[in-house]
N, C-alpha and C positions, 0 to 999 in steps of 0.2 A: 607414282608416288610424289613426283615433283608437282604435278597438277593438283593433287589433294592438299599438299603443303601450301601451295599458292592460294588456294581457295580459303584455307584456314587462316592464313595471314591476312587476307583481304577482309574476312569476317571480323577478325580481332581488331583490325585497323578501323573498320566501320564502327564497331562497338566502342572504340576509344574516342570517337568524336565528342567534342564538348556537348554537355547536356544543356538544353534550352527549356524554358518553361514560359507559360502564359497564365496570368492570374489577374483577378480584379473583382469589381463589385458591379452588380446589375440592380438598378433601382427603377421605380416608377417615375416617369418624366414629370408628372404633375405634382405628386406628393413628396417625392424623394424617398419614399419608404423602400426598404430592400424587398426584392422579389425572391421568394423561396421556391425552388424547383424550376427556375429558368435555365435554359441550356445554351451552351456555347459549343458549336460543332465545326470542325475543320474537314470539309468533304474530301479534299484531295489527300488527306492523311487518315481519314476514317477514325478520327479520335474526337471525343467530346467530353464535357463535364457539365454537371448541374450545380446550381447554387445551394448553399446551406441556409439555415434560418436567418443568417445575417446578410444574405445576398452575395456571399463570397463564392467564387469558383476557382479551381486550380487545375491546370493541365501541365504535366511534367513529362520528361523524357521525349521532348520534341526535337525535330531537326532544325537546322538553321535555314532560313529562307523567308520568302514572302508568300503568304497564303490567304485565301479568302475564308473568313469566319462568318457563320450564320448564328444570330442570336434570336432565340424563340421562347415564347411563353404563351400559354393558352389565354385568350382574351386580350392579347396585345399584338401590335403590328410587328411582324418579323423584320429584322434589319440585317444588312450584310456590311462587313467592314474588312478591308485589307489590313492584315497585321504582319509586321516584319519581326521574325523571331531571331534574336541574337542575344543569348544569355537569358537572364531573368527579366521578362517583359511584363509590364503592368498595363492593363487596358480596362477601363471602366466603361459601362454602357448604360444608356437609359432607354426604356421602352415606353411607348405611349399606348394607352388603352384603346383597343380597336380590334376588329376581327378581319381586317383587310390583309390579304396575303400576296399583294402584287410584287413585293420585294423578295420573294422566295428564291433560293438558290436553284439554278438549273445546271445539270451535269450533262445531259444528253445533247449530242449534236455539236458540241463545242470542244475545243482542245483541252480546256481545264474548267473548273468550276467558275461560273460567272453569275452576275446578277441578271435576273430575267429581263428587266427593262433595257439592259445594255445589249442584248442579243438581237441583231437585225432580223433573224428568221423568227416568224411568229411561233411562240412557245407557250404552252399551258402547263401548269402544275395542278394535278388533282391531289389535294392534301389528304393526310390521314383522317382528319376530321370529316371531310366530305365523303370519303369512302365508308366511314362508320355510320354516317347519318342517312344513308340511302339504302334502298332495297334492291338487291340484284341476285341473279341466279348463277352467274359465272363472271370471270374476271373482266371480260370485254363489256358485258352488260353493265358492270360497275362504273365504267368511264364513258359510256356511249351517249350520255346527256351533255357532255362537254361541247361547247359551241365548235362547230366544224367537224365533229366526230360522230359517226354513225356505226351501225353494225348490220352485217348480213347474217341473218339468224335462221336456224332450222330447229325450232322448238326452244325449250328452256336451257338446254345444256350446251348447245353449239352456237357460237357467235364468232364472227371474224371482223376485225376492225376495218373501218372505212374512214379515210382522211380526205376530206374535200372531194368526195366522189371517186377516189381511187382505192383499190383494195387488193387482196391476194398477195402476190409476190412483190407488189409495188410498195407495200408497207413492211418495214423491218421491225420485228418485235424483239425487245431485249429483256433479259432477266438480270438485274444488277449489272447492267452495262455490257452484258455478253449476249451475242446473237442467239435467238431461239430458232432451232431448225427442226421443224416437224414436217408435215405434208401441207405446206402453205398453198399449194396449187388447188386444193379441193375446197369448194364452197361450203361443204358440210364438215370440214376438218377444223375443229376449234383450236384454241391456244392452250397448250399443255402446261399451264401454270396454276398453282393452288391459289385460289382467291384469298384464303386466310393468310397466306404468306406475304401479301402485298401491303406495304406500309403507305406507299404513295406512288403516283405515276407521273412521269414527265413526258410530254407529247410535243414533238417538233412537227409543225404543219408546213411542210415544204421539203424540197429535195435534201436528203441527208446523205447523199452519195459520197460526199467528201470523206466522211469518217467511216462509213459502213459499206461503201461499195455498191455494186449492182444490186438492185432490188429496193433501195431506199428512195426511189423516185418520188413517192408520195409523202414520205415522212418517216418518223421513228417514234415508237412507243417504248419507253423504258419503265418496267415494273421493278420497284426497289423494295427490298426487305428493310426491316427496322435498322436504324444506325447501331453500330456497336455500342455497348453500354460503357460507362466510365469506369476507370480503374478502381478496383476494390469492391465492386458490386456484383451480386448474383440476383437475378430477378426472373420472373416468369409471368404467365397469365393463362387464363382459360377463356375461350370464346365459344359461345353457343348461339345458334340461330334456328328459329322455327318459322316457317312460312305457311300460311293457311291454304293458298290456292292448290298447290301440289303436295302439301304436307312435307315440305322439305325439312330435313333435320340435319344440321351441321354442327360439328364439334371440333375444336382445335385446342391443343395444349402447346405452350411455348416456354422455352427456358433459354436464358442467355446469361453470360457472365464475363468478367474481365478481372483476372488476378495477375497483377504485375505485368501486364502486356499480353499474357496468354488469354485469348478471348474466344468465345464460341457462341453459337446459336443453334437451337434444335427445335423442330416443330413436327407434330403429328396431327393430321387432319382427316376428317371423314365427312362425307355428304351422302345423303340418300333422299331421292325425290320420287314421288309417284306420278301419275298422269296429271298434267295440268288441265284446267278447264276454262271455258268461256261461255258467254250467254248463248251463242249460236250452235256450237258443236257439243256442248256438254263436256264430259271428260274426253280428252283426246287420246285415243288408244295408242299405247306403246311410246309415250312421250316421257317416260321416267328415265332416271340415270342414277348411277352410284359412283363415288370417288373415294379412293384411299390414297393419301399422299404423305410423304415424308421429305423433309428438307433441312438444311442447316450448313454450318461451316465451323471449322476450327482454324485458328491462326494466331499469329503474333504481331503486335504493333510495338515497334521500338523507334529509337531516334533515327535509325537508318531507313525507316519506312515500314511497310507491312507485307505480310505474306499470308494468304488465306486459301484453304482448300475447301471447296464448296461441293455439296452433294444434294441431289434432289431426285425423287422418284414420284412420278405422277401416274396414277392408275385409274382409269375410267371405263365404265361400261354404260353405253347409252343406246336407247332404243331409237330406231329410225322410223319416222312417221311416213306412212304411204298415203293415208287419207282416203282409201277406197271404201265405199259404202254401198249398202243395198238400197232397194227402192223405198224403204222406210226411213232411211237416214242413219242406220246403224253401221258402225265401223265393221270391217270384215277382217277375218283372220283365216289362216289355213288350219284345217283339222283333218285327221285321217278317218275316213268313213268307208267301211267295207273294203279296206285295203287300199283305198285311193285318197289322195289329198284333194280336198275340196274347200272352197271358200264358204265360210258360214259366218253369221252375225256374232259379234262378241256378246258376252253376257255381262251382267252387272258385276259378277265376281271377277271377271277379266279386267274390269276397270278399277277395281279396288287394290289397295296395298301397293307394294313396291316391286312387283314382278316385272321383268323385262323380257319381252318375247322377240322372236325373229320378225323382220331383220333387225340386227343390232351390230354395234361395233364394240370392240375392246381396244383401248389405247394404253400402252405402257411406255412412258417416256423416262428413261434413266439418264442421269447426267452427272459427270464429274468435271470440275474445273479448278484451275489454279490461277489466282489473281495476285499479282506481285507489284509492289511500288517501291522503287529504290531511290533514295536521296543521294545524289552525286555532287556534293558541294553546292554550287548555285544552280545546278541543273537537276533534272529528275527523269527517271525512266520507268515505264510500266510494261510488264510482260504478262500476257494472259494466254493460257492454254486451256482447251476445252474438248471433251469427248461427250457425244450424245448418241443415244440409240432410241429411235422412235419405232416401236413395233405396233403396227395397226392391223387388226384382224376384223374382217367383215363377215358376218354370218347371215346368209340369205335364206331363201325358202328351201324347204326340203331337208332340213337337218334337225328335225324334232321340234316343230313349232309348238307342239302341245306340252313339251317337257318343261319342267321347272329348272331353269338354268341357275337358280340360286344354289343348287346342289351340284357338286363336282362329280357327276356320274360318268363323265367321259372326258377324254382329252380334247379340249376345244380346238387346239391347233390342228388336229386331224380333220375336223369338220368344217373349218373356216373356208369360205369360198374365195375370199381375197385376203392375202397377207402381204403387207409391205414391211420390209425390214430395212429401215434407213439408218445408216451410221455415218456420223459426221465428226471429223477432226477439224478444229478451227484454231486459229492463232491470231494474236493481235499484239503488236509492240509499238510503243510510242516513246519518242525522246523529246523532252521539253527543254529547249535551249534556255540558257540564262537570259534574263531580261536585259534588253539593250535599248536605252533611250525611250522607254515606255512601250517598246515592241516585245511581244511574246510569240515565239515561233515553236511549232511542233512538227516533227517529222515522224512518219509512221509507215508501218508495213502490216498488212492483214490479209487473211485468206482462209481457205478451207479445202479439205478433201472429203468428198461425199460419195457413198455407194448405196445403191438401193437394190434389193433382191426381192423377187416375187417367189413366195413359198406356198401359195394357195392353189386352188383348182381352177380359178378364173384369173384373167389378166386384164388390167386396165391401162397400165403403162409398162414399158419395157424395163428390164434391168438396165441400170446405167451407172456411169462413173463420172463425177464432176470434180474438176480441179479449178480453184479460184486463186488469183493473186492480185493484190493491189498495193500501190505505193502512193503516198500522199504527203502534202505539206499544208499546214494551216497557220495563219498568222493573225494576231489581234493587236490593237492599240487602243488604250483608254486614256484619252485626254480628259480634262475636267468636264467638258461638255460634248465632245465628239468621240464616239466609240466605233472603231473600224474593225472589220474582220473579213477574211477571204481565204480561199484555198484552191488547190489543184490536185487532181487524182487521176492516175492511170490504172485501168482494170483490164485483166486478161482472164478469160474463162474458157475452159475446154469441157465439152460435154460429149461423152461417148455412150451411145445407146447400143445394146446388144440385139442381134436378130433373134426372133423367136418363130420357129416352125412348129405347127401342130399337126398331129395325125387326124384321121377321120373321127377317132374317139375323143379328140380334144386334148390329148396328152402331148407334152413337148418332145421333140426329137431333133437330133443334130444331123440326121440323114435326109438329104433332099428328096431321095427316092420314096421315102415313107411319108413325106409331107403332103397334106391335103390343103393346108392353108398357111400363108405367111401372115402371122398375127402382127408382127412388128418387123419392119425393115431395120437393118443395122445402119448406123451413120455416125459420123464424127464431125462435130461443129466446133469452131473456135470463134469467140467473140472478143473484141477489144474496143475500148473507147476511152474518152477523156471526160471527166466531170469537173466542173468549176463553180465557184461561188464567190460573190463579192457583195458586201453590204455595209451600211452605216446606220447608226442611231445618233441623232443630234438632240440634245436637251435645249429646246427653244427657250424654256424658262425652268425654274426649279421644279415646277409641277407638270410641265408639258414636254413630251418627247415625240419626235418623228422618226420613223423607220423606213428604210428602203433596202431591198435585197434583190439581186438577180442571180439565178442559178441555172446551171445546165446539168441535167440528170441523165442517167443511162440505165437501161434494164435489158438483160438478155432474156429471150423467151425461155420459159421453163419446160420441163420434160413433158408435162401434160399438154401444153400448147403445141409442142412439136410432134408428139408421137402417140397420144392416147388413142385407144381403139377398144371401146367396151362400154358396158352398162355401168353408170355411176349411180349406185343405189341411193345414196343420200340426196343427190341433186335431182333425182327423178328424170334422168335423161341419159341418152347414149352419146358419148363424146368421141369425135374424130379429130386428131391432131393434124398439123400442117408442117411438114419438115422443111418447107421453104421459107418459113417466117424469118423476118429480119429483126434486129434489135430495135427497141424503142429508145428514142432520145427526146428530152424535153427541155424547154426553155421557159422558166417561170419567173415572173416578176411579182414581188410582194411589196406592199406599202402599208403603213399603219401609223396611227396616232394613239398615244396613251396620255390621259389626263388624270392626275391624282390630286384631289383637293380635299378640304376638310369635310365637305358635304357630298361630293360626287366623285366617283371613279368612272371614267369613260374610256373605252378601247374600241377603236375602229380599225379593221384590217380588210384589205382587198387583195385579190390575186388574179393573175392571168397566166394560164399554163397552156402552152402549145406543145403537143406531143406528136412527133413524127412516127408513123407506122404503129399506131395504137392497136393492141391485140385484144380481141374479144370473141366470144362464141356466138354464132348465129344459127338459129333454127333453120333446118333445111325443109324444103317442100317436096312432096312426091310429084310424079308426072301427072297425077290426077288432080292436083291442086290442094290436097289436104296435107296434114303433117306427114313427113317422112318418118316411118317407124322402123326401129331395128327389127331384124328378122330373128325373133326369139320367142320362147314360150310366154315370156312376160315382156311384151314390147314397150318401148319408150321412145319419145320423140328424139330425133337425131340432131345434134348440134355439131358444127364444124368451126374450128378457129380460123379467123381471118384478121385482116388489119387494114387500117386506113388512117389518114391524118385527122387529128382531133384538137379541139380547143375547149378547155375547161376554164370557167371564170366564176367569180363570186366573192364572198367574204363573210365576215361576222361583225356584228355590232353588240357590244356588251356595256351595260350601264348599271351601276350600283349606287343607289341613293342611300346615304346614311347621315341624316341631318344631325349636326352637332348642336346641343350636347347629347342628343339621343343616339349615342354610338351603338346602343344595343338593338336599334331598329335598322333593318336592311330591306330595301326593295330592289331586287336584282332582276334585270331583264336582258335577254339576248335574242338575236335574230341570226340564223345561219342560212346561207343561200349558196347553192352551186348549180351551175348549168353546164352540161357537157354536150357538145355537138361534133358531128363529123363534117369536115369541110367538103364542099362541092358534091353533096349528096341530095337525092330527092327526099321528100318529107318522110317517107316510111323508114328510111335509114339515117335520117339526119341526126336524131338524138342518140346519144350513147346509152347503152343499157345499164341498169342498176345504179342510177344517179339518185341520191336521196332527195326527198321532197323538202322544200323550205320549211324551217321549224322556228316557231316563236315560243320562248319560255319566259315565264314571269314567276318570281318567287318572293313572297313576303315572309321574312324570318326575323325572329327576335332571339338574341343571345344575352344571357346574364351570367356574370361571374361574381356573385355576392361573396364578400370577404367573411362575413359572420352570419351563417345560416345553416340550416340542416342539410342543404345541398351545396355542392361546390360550383358546378357549372350546369346550366340547363338551357335548352333551346326549344323552339317550336317553329314550324314552317308550314306554309301552304303554297303549293306550286301548281301552275297551269302549263301544260304542254299542248301547243296547237301545231298540228302537222297540216300544212296546206295540201290541196289536191295536187297530185303529180300527173299532169297531162302531157308532159314532154317525155315520151317513152319511145323505145325502139320498137316500132310497130310492124316491121317486115316479118312476114310469116308467123305472126302472133308470138314473136319472141317475148314480148312484154305486153301488158295491158295497163290502162290507166288505174290510178288508185285514188279513192275518194278522200276528202279531208276528214279529220277527226280531232277531238280535243280530249285530253286526259287530265284529271285532277288528282294530285298526289298530296299527301300530308305526312307530317312526322313530328315527333317530340322525343326528347332524351334528357337524361340527367346523370350527373356524376355525384355519387354519395360518398362523402369523406369518412374516414375511420376515426374522426375526432381529433386528428393531428393534421399533418400536411398532405398525407397520401390519400389516394382514392380507395375506398372499400370496394365499390363496384360501379359500373356504368350500365345503364339500361336505355335501350332505344326501341321505340315503337313507331314503325313507319308503314304507310299504305300507298301502293301504286294502283292507279286506275280505280279510284275510290268509288265511282258511280258505275263500275262494271260495264264500261262501254265495249261493244263488240267492234273490233277493227282489224284491218290487215295493214301492216307496215309495207311500204313499197319494196323494201329490201328483204322481206321474208320469203325464204324459199318455199314455204308451205302455201303461199298464195297461189301457186301453180299446181297444187295437188288436184286430184280428180273432183269433178262436180258432184255436189250432193243433190241427187235427183228428187229428194223429198222437199227440198227448199229452193232449188234452182241456184243456189250459191256455189261458186267455184272455189276450191281450195279450203284450207284450214285456217282459222282465225287465231290471232295472238292471244296471250294470256289475259284472263279477266282480272277481277279484283284480287289483290294479293296483299295481305297484311303480314308484316314481319316483326318478330320479337327477337331482339338481340341483347345478350348479356355478356359483359366482359368483366372478369374478375382479375385484377392485377395482383401479383404476389411478389414479395421482396424477402430474400433469404439473408441478405447481408448489406 
């Protein structure tokens, strides 16, 4: 009773804090005219407001303190300003016409919101506009053209992010700042985030271990939902997408509101795609997928801070492409003939429509999280709690390949060959100390408790229990020209794997006398290490900045690397773990220059990353010199995890020409390059596997925002993507092969149609990827290593051909 009374008195005292407000006017820098619909947003408070017809904005019920504000308007350069709230504060802003976004706010990988160019670690923001104006089939595909970012793909539905040549558990994916925990160890396991729910993405290209612990060695990708709407508004939208290559149909409805601090967001989405096609393979059998997703939050924003309860449910069914064909080049499927299952050629009807056949996966990712931000006088504290359940079921051959799985004629869970039930509790707490002589310090505690259970008939990894704990400190200082940041973190991780004994029939047993096979040995491993980072950004002039950062990262080996023992259907290989693996540690140096002038924006970044005990899978050879094959009815090449010392180096060059006064014209160019080698190794094992080929991108784009016209905003772009040949590959035992160079041409145009006032009636985007239908294989495509097509002599399955996308967005305003 006393505790409840104390909490109530604390809440009343917090509510009784003096109310603060921020208001002002936003105008065009050149003309002085007010800008209607410009926004002022405070990321650390998750509160914002837009301007009325007179350019006036108003934010009330704010806490006392100093916070970063971002001021944005379509067709104008975004700016950021520190504002100190103490009573009724007035702040006017001017924006200059442009479409450059180099000043965008970055939240990921730093202790609090900061300006992008002040962060010493290379950071990229993929804006809402960029995501809308491009064609993609999943959330990673949507950001994969960012310089320094690539994707390991298995068809149209499955993509995993690659940051400067590193992937898997070395990249931490966040959803609204909270860690996404699925089955990251699998190359064919995608990211369980609804593409429609993403408003923008923030990417840290470098060790993010200080804030996010083990696994953030390569960097961090934070997918962010739309900002909370301003007080007194209720709005919504409909988004629809159709793509011609695989007949993808996507629909999403969205609703959000804010009534006196009580705010919410809700979204329902759906996707369905058939078999994709290309010039060499025609329609690729069993490459379709379906998604049904729901997400949202409800919360309160007050002067004491905010508290949000988040929910998301991601549900996907995706076909697994095997790529086997007959002598005529027709894809094969299993069919029951005279009581026996035999491989037969697929028919035209099999390639039509949206049917998904075996093998396939179903993924259900359920998530509840609580995000809280408390203002404590001149300091601030955040507390985040999260629960996730990732249920992945894999259906292999022999369970009704000819049946129509669109009908729920049986309990799929009873028929699944592999079932992973992964449940994760995670927590994150940060305390932001009061500013002292320009220094801002953050202390934090984060960790998770994770369990995985096998519930299927087959087993790839053992049941395991993982416990993670990390403590860290981070500090920044922003002088007028010098911006410093650094941090230190200690991580402790315990991984306990369960022993699994199998009888001759392949069923689990706890009796050693009945055991015919030890599928997994039991073990208990504890890993600990220290991560550190230190960097500086120096403004050489008002338009030129230099960056330097050095960081030490740490990653414990994951359960698959330590203990896997089985056929991995989606990766087309049999995997064997190594329980003796040691943790990886890295030392990375980043350097960069950013130039922002009236006519040119230039960004140069370079990195050198030394990784001790780098872990990777290597194909084994048989005693006869050929591939070592698993002893199964459906054999696959055998890979075993090993490690060695590695060095990755490279960088990105980005140039944007926008000659004044032709601010509507942009000629953007970027070059991404990464080389990964093993130290002290012969030629066949010198190159690290799955390193992306160098990539050159050039885009000519025009953007117009006419003030008096039938359309509000419109753009048109023409893009060239050139992927250089990748001749630096891991050649030992034919683990990898070289990949030829290729060039893709993409195009797009879009328009916002106003409703006669200031709002938008609808937005329409028409974009095309691979306009000339080039047949190609990306070096990081898993399907590159599918079976040979005897009819053509070509190995593997090729990437998607020409794909035209039609996207319609209809905003709705209820109040």
